[in-house]
Structures are given as C-alpha cells and as structure tokens.
C-alpha positions as CSV (number, residue, x, y, z in Angstrom):
1,X,0.0,0.0,0.0
2,X,1.3,3.4,-0.9
3,X,1.4,6.0,1.8
4,X,0.0,9.5,1.5
5,X,3.3,11.2,1.0
6,X,4.4,8.9,-1.8
7,X,1.0,9.2,-3.5
8,X,1.1,13.0,-3.3
9,X,4.7,13.2,-4.6
10,X,3.6,11.0,-7.5
11,X,0.7,13.3,-8.1
12,X,2.8,16.5,-8.0
13,X,5.2,14.9,-10.5
14,X,2.3,13.8,-12.8
15,X,0.8,17.3,-12.8
16,X,4.2,18.9,-13.5
17,X,4.6,16.6,-16.5
18,X,1.1,17.6,-17.7
19,X,2.0,21.3,-17.3
20,X,5.2,20.7,-19.2
21,X,3.2,19.2,-22.1
22,X,0.8,22.1,-22.0
23,X,3.6,24.6,-22.0
24,X,5.2,22.9,-25.0
25,X,1.9,22.9,-26.9
26,X,1.4,26.6,-26.2
27,X,4.9,27.4,-27.2
28,X,4.3,25.8,-30.6
29,X,0.9,27.1,-31.3
30,X,2.2,29.0,-34.4
31,X,4.6,26.3,-35.6
32,X,3.3,25.0,-38.9
33,X,2.9,21.2,-38.9
34,X,3.3,20.9,-35.1
35,X,1.2,18.1,-33.6
36,X,0.2,18.7,-30.0
37,X,0.7,16.1,-27.2
38,X,-1.6,15.0,-24.4
39,X,-0.6,13.8,-21.0
40,X,-2.8,10.9,-19.9
41,X,-3.0,9.8,-16.3
42,X,-3.4,6.2,-15.1
43,X,-2.9,4.3,-11.9
44,X,0.8,3.4,-11.5
45,X,2.6,0.9,-9.3
46,X,1.4,0.8,-5.7
47,X,-1.4,3.3,-6.3
48,X,0.8,6.2,-7.6
49,X,0.1,8.2,-10.7
50,X,1.6,7.1,-14.0
51,X,1.7,9.6,-17.0
52,X,1.7,8.6,-20.6
53,X,2.4,11.3,-23.2
54,X,0.7,10.7,-26.6
55,X,0.9,12.7,-29.8
56,X,-2.5,13.9,-31.1
57,X,-2.5,13.4,-34.9
58,X,-5.6,15.5,-35.6
59,X,-4.9,17.7,-38.7
60,X,-4.3,21.4,-38.4
61,X,-5.9,23.9,-40.7
62,X,-4.6,24.0,-44.3
63,X,-2.7,27.1,-45.2
64,X,-1.0,28.5,-48.3
65,X,2.1,30.6,-48.0
66,X,4.7,32.0,-50.4
67,X,8.2,30.5,-50.2
68,X,10.8,31.8,-52.6
69,X,8.0,33.2,-54.8
70,X,6.1,29.9,-55.0
71,X,2.7,29.1,-53.4
72,X,3.2,26.3,-50.9
73,X,0.5,24.4,-49.1
74,X,1.2,23.8,-45.4
75,X,-0.7,22.8,-42.4
76,X,-1.0,24.9,-39.2
77,X,-0.4,23.3,-35.8
78,X,-3.3,21.4,-34.3
79,X,-3.0,23.2,-31.0
80,X,-6.2,24.9,-29.7
81,X,-4.9,27.7,-27.5
82,X,-8.3,28.1,-25.6
83,X,-8.4,24.3,-24.8
84,X,-4.7,24.4,-23.6
85,X,-5.3,27.4,-21.3
86,X,-8.5,25.9,-20.0
87,X,-6.8,22.6,-19.2
88,X,-4.3,24.5,-17.0
89,X,-7.1,25.2,-14.4
90,X,-7.6,21.6,-13.2
91,X,-3.9,21.0,-13.6
92,X,-3.1,23.8,-11.2
93,X,-5.9,22.6,-8.8
94,X,-4.5,19.0,-8.8
95,X,-1.0,20.3,-8.2
96,X,-2.1,22.5,-5.3
97,X,-4.2,19.7,-3.8
98,X,-1.2,17.3,-3.8
99,X,1.1,19.9,-2.3
100,X,-1.5,20.6,0.5
101,X,-1.5,16.8,1.3
102,X,2.3,16.9,1.6
103,X,2.1,20.0,3.8
104,X,-0.5,18.4,6.0
105,X,1.5,15.2,6.5
106,X,4.5,17.3,7.3
107,X,2.6,19.1,10.0
108,X,1.2,15.9,11.4
109,X,4.6,14.3,11.6
110,X,5.9,17.5,13.3
111,X,3.1,17.4,15.8
112,X,3.7,13.7,16.5
113,X,7.4,14.3,17.1
114,X,6.6,17.3,19.4
115,X,4.3,15.0,21.4
116,X,6.8,12.2,21.6
117,X,9.7,14.6,22.4
C-alpha cells in the first residue's frame, strides 16, 4: 500500500509533466505542422500516478504561404490555445491539492514528534 506522502509526490510529478506538455503545446501554437501532445494519467505501481504522453494526430488547418515566390500548401499546428489554457485550471488545482497533502502530512509528523519529544 502506498502512503499519502508517496502518493502526493507521485501526483505532483504527474501534474508537473502535464504542465510541461501544455507549455510545449502553447509554445508551438504558431509552428506549422506541429502536432500537440496530451498527458494521460493512469494508476501506477502501488497506487501512484503514471503519466503517458501521446501525440495527437488531428490535422491542423490547411494554409497557403509563399516561399521563394512559390505558393506552398502547409498545415498549421493542431493546438487549440483556448483548450490548452482551460486545461491548466484543473492541472493547477490538482498540483495544489497534492502539495496541500504533503504540507498536512509534514505538520502531522511534526506534531507527533513534538508530542513524543
């Protein structure tokens, strides 16, 4: 069985990875041909959180641009900026909740040591 501290550390790490993926997607929103990634959570070993990062192959919008005087068809990135920014809200809430559990466990251990000491 996983204890609360290990579960919360696992959760903080998972939400950090999700935030990294979101930041990378946002940074490449204007990069033609870029395919966004998605961080998917699942239960890991001993009840922790495991993260799998998958590439989303949905097509971007078709574009036409001039390169060296020639009209070239390209594809924009498939990143939806509104969706990425909206996804940051539950990511931050999950990160904060796991940090609060770590803080609470630290306070409980401190109180226990004060009682014993």
